[in-house]
GULOPA-539035 format. One record per residue (C-alpha): residue number from 1; residue in one letter; x, z, y. Coordinates in steps of 0.5 Angstrom, whole numbers, m for minus. Layout:
! residues N
REC   n res     X     Z     Y
REC NUM   a     X     Z     Y
...
***
This chain:
! residues 465
REC   n res     X     Z     Y
REC   1   m   148   320   268
REC   2   e   149   322   261
REC   3   i   156   319   261
REC   4   r   158   322   267
REC   5   m   157   329   264
REC   6   e   161   327   258
REC   7   d   167   325   262
REC   8   d   166   332   266
REC   9   n   166   335   259
REC  10   i   172   332   256
REC  11   t   176   333   263
REC  12   e   174   340   263
REC  13   l   176   341   255
REC  14   h   183   338   257
REC  15   d   184   343   263
REC  16   a   182   349   258
REC  17   s   187   346   253
REC  18   e   192   347   259
REC  19   k   190   354   260
REC  20   g   189   356   253
REC  21   c   182   358   255
REC  22   m   178   360   248
REC  23   v   172   362   252
REC  24   t   171   355   255
REC  25   l   172   352   249
REC  26   h   167   355   245
REC  27   r   162   354   251
REC  28   l   163   346   251
REC  29   i   162   346   243
REC  30   q   156   350   244
REC  31   k   154   345   250
REC  32   d   156   339   246
REC  33   p   158   340   238
REC  34   h   161   333   238
REC  35   i   165   333   244
REC  36   l   172   333   239
REC  37   d   169   327   236
REC  38   k   169   323   243
REC  39   i   176   325   245
REC  40   s   178   318   242
REC  41   l   173   314   247
REC  42   t   177   317   253
REC  43   p   183   314   257
REC  44   f   187   320   256
REC  45   n   194   319   253
REC  46   e   194   325   249
REC  47   t   189   330   246
REC  48   p   187   337   247
REC  49   l   191   339   241
REC  50   h   197   335   244
REC  51   i   197   339   250
REC  52   s   196   346   247
REC  53   a   201   345   242
REC  54   l   206   343   247
REC  55   l   204   349   251
REC  56   g   204   354   245
REC  57   h   197   356   246
REC  58   v   197   359   238
REC  59   d   189   361   238
REC  60   f   187   355   242
REC  61   t   191   350   237
REC  62   r   188   354   231
REC  63   a   181   353   234
REC  64   l   181   346   235
REC  65   l   184   345   228
REC  66   a   179   349   225
REC  67   l   173   345   228
REC  68   k   177   338   227
REC  69   p   183   338   222
REC  70   q   184   330   224
REC  71   l   187   332   231
REC  72   a   193   334   227
REC  73   m   195   326   226
REC  74   d   192   323   232
REC  75   l   198   320   236
REC  76   d   199   320   244
REC  77   f   202   314   248
REC  78   h   209   315   245
REC  79   k   206   315   238
REC  80   r   208   323   237
REC  81   c   203   327   234
REC  82   p   202   334   236
REC  83   l   207   337   231
REC  84   h   213   333   235
REC  85   l   211   337   241
REC  86   a   211   344   238
REC  87   s   217   342   234
REC  88   a   221   340   240
REC  89   n   219   347   244
REC  90   g   220   351   238
REC  91   h   213   354   237
REC  92   v   213   356   230
REC  93   e   206   359   229
REC  94   i   203   353   231
REC  95   v   208   349   227
REC  96   h   205   353   221
REC  97   a   198   351   223
REC  98   l   199   344   224
REC  99   l   202   343   217
REC 100   r   197   347   214
REC 101   a   192   342   217
REC 102   n   196   336   214
REC 103   e   203   337   211
REC 104   d   204   329   212
REC 105   a   204   330   220
REC 106   c   212   332   219
REC 107   l   213   325   216
REC 108   v   210   321   222
REC 109   c   215   317   226
REC 110   d   214   316   234
REC 111   q   216   310   237
REC 112   d   223   311   237
REC 113   g   223   312   229
REC 114   r   224   320   230
REC 115   t   220   325   226
REC 116   p   218   332   228
REC 117   l   224   334   224
REC 118   h   229   330   229
REC 119   y   226   333   235
REC 120   a   227   340   232
REC 121   a   234   339   230
REC 122   m   236   336   237
REC 123   r   233   342   240
REC 124   g   236   347   235
REC 125   k   230   350   233
REC 126   v   232   353   227
REC 127   e   226   357   225
REC 128   v   222   350   226
REC 129   v   227   346   222
REC 130   k   226   351   216
REC 131   a   218   350   216
REC 132   l   219   343   216
REC 133   i   224   342   210
REC 134   f   220   347   206
REC 135   a   213   343   207
REC 136   k   217   336   205
REC 137   r   224   337   202
REC 138   d   226   330   202
REC 139   l   224   330   210
REC 140   t   232   331   211
REC 141   r   233   324   209
REC 142   v   229   320   213
REC 143   v   233   315   217
REC 144   f   230   313   224
REC 145   d   232   306   228
REC 146   g   240   305   229
REC 147   g   241   308   222
REC 148   e   242   315   225
REC 149   t   240   321   220
REC 150   v   238   328   223
REC 151   l   245   330   221
REC 152   h   248   325   226
REC 153   l   243   328   231
REC 154   c   245   335   230
REC 155   v   252   333   231
REC 156   e   251   329   237
REC 157   y   247   335   241
REC 158   n   252   340   238
REC 159   q   247   344   234
REC 160   l   252   347   229
REC 161   e   247   352   226
REC 162   t   241   347   225
REC 163   l   247   342   222
REC 164   k   249   348   217
REC 165   l   242   349   215
REC 166   l   240   342   214
REC 167   v   247   340   210
REC 168   e   245   346   205
REC 169   t   239   342   203
REC 170   v   243   336   201
REC 171   k   250   339   200
REC 172   d   250   335   193
REC 173   d   249   328   196
REC 174   g   255   326   198
REC 175   e   253   319   199
REC 176   f   248   321   204
REC 177   l   252   326   208
REC 178   n   257   321   209
REC 179   s   252   315   211
REC 180   k   254   311   217
REC 181   d   249   309   223
REC 182   h   248   302   224
REC 183   d   251   301   231
REC 184   g   258   303   230
REC 185   g   258   305   223
REC 186   n   260   312   224
REC 187   t   259   318   219
REC 188   i   258   325   222
REC 189   l   265   327   222
REC 190   h   267   321   226
REC 191   i   262   323   231
REC 192   a   264   330   231
REC 193   v   271   328   232
REC 194   m   269   323   238
REC 195   l   266   329   242
REC 196   k   271   333   240
REC 197   q   267   339   237
REC 198   i   272   343   234
REC 199   e   267   348   230
REC 200   i   263   342   227
REC 201   v   269   339   225
REC 202   k   271   345   221
REC 203   f   265   346   218
REC 204   l   264   339   216
REC 205   l   271   339   212
REC 206   s   269   346   209
REC 207   v   263   342   205
REC 208   s   266   339   199
REC 209   k   262   332   199
REC 210   v   264   331   206
REC 211   k   271   332   205
REC 212   e   271   327   199
REC 213   g   269   322   204
REC 214   t   274   324   210
REC 215   n   278   317   210
REC 216   a   271   313   210
REC 217   l   272   307   215
REC 218   n   267   306   221
REC 219   g   265   299   223
REC 220   m   272   298   227
REC 221   g   276   300   221
REC 222   f   278   307   223
REC 223   t   278   313   220
REC 224   a   276   320   224
REC 225   l   284   321   225
REC 226   d   285   314   228
REC 227   v   279   315   233
REC 228   l   282   322   235
REC 229   e   289   318   236
REC 230   h   285   313   241
REC 231   s   282   319   245
REC 232   p   285   322   251
REC 233   k   290   327   250
REC 234   d   288   334   251
REC 235   f   288   341   248
REC 236   k   282   340   243
REC 237   r   286   333   241
REC 238   f   292   337   238
REC 239   t   288   342   235
REC 240   l   283   337   232
REC 241   q   289   333   229
REC 242   n   292   339   226
REC 243   i   285   341   223
REC 244   l   284   333   220
REC 245   m   291   333   218
REC 246   d   291   339   214
REC 247   a   285   337   211
REC 248   g   288   331   208
REC 249   v   285   326   213
REC 250   e   289   319   213
REC 251   r   290   314   218
REC 252   s   287   307   216
REC 253   n   292   302   212
REC 254   n   290   296   216
REC 255   q   290   300   223
REC 256   n   295   295   226
REC 257   n   291   289   224
REC 258   l   285   291   228
REC 259   p   284   292   236
REC 260   t   285   298   239
REC 261   p   279   302   241
REC 262   s   278   304   248
REC 263   a   273   310   250
REC 264   t   268   305   252
REC 265   t   268   301   245
REC 266   i   268   306   240
REC 267   g   261   307   238
REC 268   h   259   300   240
REC 269   h   255   295   236
REC 270   e   258   288   234
REC 271   s   253   285   239
REC 272   g   256   289   244
REC 273   k   250   293   246
REC 274   p   252   301   247
REC 275   t   250   306   242
REC 276   q   246   312   244
REC 277   l   253   316   243
REC 278   s   256   311   248
REC 279   k   251   311   253
REC 280   q   251   319   253
REC 281   r   258   319   254
REC 282   s   258   314   260
REC 283   k   252   318   263
REC 284   q   257   324   262
REC 285   k   262   321   266
REC 286   g   258   318   271
REC 287   n   255   325   272
REC 288   w   262   328   273
REC 289   i   264   322   278
REC 290   e   258   324   282
REC 291   e   260   332   282
REC 292   m   267   330   284
REC 293   r   264   326   290
REC 294   g   260   332   292
REC 295   a   265   337   291
REC 296   l   270   333   296
REC 297   m   264   332   301
REC 298   v   264   340   301
REC 299   v   271   341   302
REC 300   a   272   335   307
REC 301   t   266   338   311
REC 302   v   269   345   311
REC 303   i   275   343   314
REC 304   t   272   339   319
REC 305   t   268   345   321
REC 306   i   275   349   321
REC 307   t   279   344   325
REC 308   y   273   343   330
REC 309   q   272   351   332
REC 310   p   279   351   336
REC 311   a   275   346   341
REC 312   l   270   352   342
REC 313   s   275   358   341
REC 314   p   282   356   342
REC 315   p   288   361   341
REC 316   g   289   365   347
REC 317   g   283   363   350
REC 318   v   281   360   357
REC 319   w   281   363   364
REC 320   q   275   367   366
REC 321   s   275   365   373
REC 322   d   279   361   378
REC 323   i   286   364   379
REC 324   k   288   364   387
REC 325   d   293   369   387
REC 326   y   299   366   383
REC 327   n   302   373   382
REC 328   q   297   375   377
REC 329   a   299   369   373
REC 330   n   306   367   373
REC 331   a   304   360   369
REC 332   c   300   358   375
REC 333   s   302   355   381
REC 334   g   300   350   386
REC 335   k   302   344   381
REC 336   n   298   348   375
REC 337   k   292   350   378
REC 338   c   289   355   373
REC 339   d   281   354   374
REC 340   a   276   358   370
REC 341   g   275   355   363
REC 342   t   281   352   362
REC 343   l   286   353   357
REC 344   v   291   359   358
REC 345   f   297   357   353
REC 346   a   296   350   357
REC 347   y   301   353   362
REC 348   g   308   356   362
REC 349   k   313   357   356
REC 350   y   308   356   351
REC 351   e   305   349   354
REC 352   y   310   344   349
REC 353   r   308   349   343
REC 354   f   300   348   344
REC 355   l   301   341   345
REC 356   v   304   340   338
REC 357   y   298   345   336
REC 358   l   293   341   339
REC 359   v   296   334   336
REC 360   c   296   337   329
REC 361   n   289   340   329
REC 362   s   286   333   332
REC 363   i   290   329   326
REC 364   a   287   334   321
REC 365   f   280   334   324
REC 366   t   280   326   324
REC 367   a   283   326   317
REC 368   s   277   330   314
REC 369   l   272   326   318
REC 370   s   275   320   315
REC 371   v   274   323   308
REC 372   i   267   324   309
REC 373   f   266   317   312
REC 374   l   269   314   306
REC 375   l   265   318   301
REC 376   i   258   316   304
REC 377   s   261   309   305
REC 378   g   258   308   298
REC 379   f   265   305   295
REC 380   s   266   307   287
REC 381   l   271   313   286
REC 382   k   273   308   280
REC 383   n   276   303   285
REC 384   k   284   305   285
REC 385   f   285   302   292
REC 386   f   279   306   294
REC 387   m   282   312   291
REC 388   v   289   311   294
REC 389   i   286   311   301
REC 390   l   281   317   299
REC 391   t   287   321   296
REC 392   l   292   319   302
REC 393   a   286   322   307
REC 394   m   285   328   304
REC 395   c   293   330   303
REC 396   t   294   328   310
REC 397   t   288   333   312
REC 398   l   291   339   308
REC 399   t   298   338   310
REC 400   f   296   338   318
REC 401   l   291   344   317
REC 402   g   297   348   314
REC 403   i   302   346   320
REC 404   t   296   348   325
REC 405   y   296   354   321
REC 406   v   303   356   322
REC 407   l   303   353   330
REC 408   a   297   358   331
REC 409   f   301   364   329
REC 410   a   307   362   332
REC 411   l   303   362   339
REC 412   l   300   369   338
REC 413   i   306   373   335
REC 414   p   310   377   340
REC 415   e   317   375   341
REC 416   n   320   381   338
REC 417   l   316   380   332
REC 418   r   317   372   331
REC 419   s   324   373   328
REC 420   q   322   378   323
REC 421   i   315   374   321
REC 422   g   316   367   322
REC 423   l   321   365   316
REC 424   k   316   369   311
REC 425   m   310   366   314
REC 426   l   313   359   313
REC 427   i   315   359   306
REC 428   p   308   359   303
REC 429   i   306   354   308
REC 430   g   312   350   306
REC 431   v   311   350   299
REC 432   l   304   348   300
REC 433   i   306   342   304
REC 434   c   312   340   299
REC 435   l   307   340   293
REC 436   i   302   336   297
REC 437   l   307   331   299
REC 438   v   309   331   291
REC 439   v   302   329   289
REC 440   l   302   324   294
REC 441   l   308   321   292
REC 442   i   306   320   285
REC 443   h   299   317   287
REC 444   l   303   312   291
REC 445   i   308   310   285
REC 446   r   302   310   281
REC 447   f   298   305   286
REC 448   l   304   301   287
REC 449   y   305   300   279
REC 450   w   298   298   278
REC 451   l   299   293   284
REC 452   v   305   290   282
REC 453   c   302   289   275
REC 454   k   296   286   278
REC 455   i   300   281   282
REC 456   c   304   279   276
REC 457   k   298   278   271
REC 458   l   295   273   277
REC 459   i   302   270   277
REC 460   f   302   269   270
REC 461   r   295   266   270
REC 462   c   297   261   275
REC 463   a   303   259   272
REC 464   k   299   258   265
REC 465   k   294   254   268
***
């Protein structure tokens, strides 16, 4: 029974740490003065100090440290001390309290080899970084698994202000500023160029010691300029190229003797395992593909709704009642019975135009449904054949949607205005259709080129065998 009460007290203490309730803490301490010493005997993954430090309860944290300062060095399931959690969330006052309890807490490494400084740098918590490096000046030089320094992390997570602060503490140590990670052998300049972070590149080149090592080679034997040369062409690439060349960055002398890096090989270890940087870029690419799939699904669904609407509300409407007196409607006759609910434009002089309108609208509706089906079929958007089919279906949808729009207007415009409005209406739609056809033609040419290359390679391999 006594053990059960102790467990209930510990549970209540953890609940109080989540709320930062000082009243509950004092009551539990009075009830059991040794309750904080019994925390290590419980199955909880973290201590109450971990929880209060994470959630930013300053008074509660200070009270726990006053009662038992040793809690500052206790580790959770991931080998993180409370200072890791407070640093990641930018709780400056709690960081100061934890450092007063034990300055060595800032040297504790979690299961990934990261110190509280690494967490603060990744999240851009500048004030926390200042407190940590003030407590331990050499903390900046701690290297975690993979050979990455805290400067590498600042660049990877695009934290310029934090990077400036940390570089200031080691600005005279050129060897450290130009140190390379173990996976790809990349310096912080290599990584900044890979990620095309223009402001960070400008800052790094303004640091004298970094500029002295601008022509350093990474694990593949490439300088920062070589890495940029093999990146996708865009505005940032040309901007960075001018910045690097103005700073005197050169291409490697042995570039022609090395394999050309691709977007997936840069930043990989010799064993073939991707580094954290390459994983991050792959994840970003995967997110972009999923966003593209979602966007296409929305567009196709909207078009399907638009093309389905004429089935419920067709242009010209429907006959509201059976027409018995044929003199009331010239289109009606013994052959063409105008029954209630049937289409008005289905008879008379508009019959052929309306038939063409229905055919074009049906093609747009079917093509948009095909796009939706292709997107939910599970095929990868990276597959070239699938992308050609998807592009063809989407272009067909947009083309016939434009034609349907023109035909609907042609049915509704009076005869006396058709000659004046007709041509003006056709020009923008014609431009759109031509643009769609040009894009479709380009994709077809690219696909045929890819297909011919594949066939030639297959023939070459068969002949070689």
